[in-house]
N, C-alpha and C positions, 0 to 999 in steps of 0.2 A: 781914255782916262788921262787926265793931266796929273803929273807928279812933279814936284820941284826937284830939279837935278842938283848936282854938286855945286854949281855956281849960281844957284837960284834961278836958272833958266827953266822954262816950262818944257817938259818932255812928254810927248804923247805916246802912249803904249796901246797896242791893239792885242786882243786875245788871238793867239794863233791856233790853227786847227789841231795841231799836235797836242797842245795842252788841253783843249776841249775834249779831244778823243780820249786822252788819259783819264779824265774825270768821268766821262760817259762810260768808258769801258769798266772802270771800277764799279760804278753804280749798277751796270747791267750784270756784272759777275756776282754781285752780292745781293741782287734782288731789290735794289733801292731805286727810287726815282729822284730826279734832280729838280729842285725848286725852279719853276719857270722864271722867277724874278731874280735869278742868281747871276745874271751876266756881269754885273758890276763886281760882285763878290769874286767871280772867277778872274776877272781882269786884275783885281787887287792882288789876289794870290799869285798870279803869274808874274806880275811886276815886282813882287816882294819875295822872290826865290821860293815860291810855293808855300810860304808860311800861311797858316790859317789866319784869317783876319779877325776871327773871334777871340783869339788868344795867341798873338804872334810870338810872344816870348816863350811860352810853354809848349805850344804846338807848332813845331818847326816845319811840318810838311802837311799837305792836304792831298789825299785823305790821311788823317792822323790815326794813331793807334787807339784813340778813344771813341771811335765811331760806334762800336757795338755797345760800349758802356753808356754812351750818350743816348743811344736808342732806347735803352731801358729807363734811364734817368729822365728823359724828356718826352716820354710817350711816343716813340716812333720817329724821332728826328735827331740829327746830330746838333751839337751846341750852336753852330753857325747857321743852321737851317738850310744847308745846301743839300744834304742827303736825307731822304725820308723813306719810311716804309710806305708802300702804296696806299694802304687803308688809312693811315694817319694823315698822309698828304691830301687824300680826297676829302677827309673830314675838315682839315684846315682850309682847303680851298673853298668849300661850301660856306664855312664861317666867314672867310674873307669876302666872298660875294655878298653876304648879308651885311657885313660892315660897310662895303662899298655903297650899297643901296642906302644905308643910313647916312653915310658921309655926303652923299649927293644932296641931302637936305641941308647939311651944314654949309657954311660959306667956305669957299675954297681957300681964302686967305688964312683962316684959322687952322687949316691942316698943313700949310707949308712951313718949312723951317725958315727962320729969319737968316739973313746974311751972317749975323754974328754967330748964330748956332752952327752954321755950316763952316765958318772960319775956325771956330773952336774945335770942331770935330776934325777938320783937316790938320790943325796944329797938333792934336793929340796923336793922330796916326803918324805924322812926320816924326814926332818925338819918340814914339815907340820904335819906328824903323831906324832912327839914328842910334838908339840904344842897342839895337841888334848888330850894328856894324862895328 
């Protein structure tokens, strides 16, 4: 994952096994499953001092204290969709498979984010991170 460093140089970060083990251990201990699409989310959190990417200012570590409250509020998942109750995750994955089948019919270009959207998203994340420092 590329992140702009202090002198605007590109810095590449990789998820280390220790961080992944911490997330996996938490999930296993609490009976949750981890979203299989979560690799980028875990990379982001590790490179941002463990802050939840869904709300980095309010949720300063992942897993945060709101996981169980989120599970109730969001029908079996946390806000960032990293941790799931197994039954809710299975239901979500089945729905995602249906959506994928439908999206195959649509043109691929209509599903992709534009460069402008990606740059705006990156700028927002960088601004949030700067405000935390």
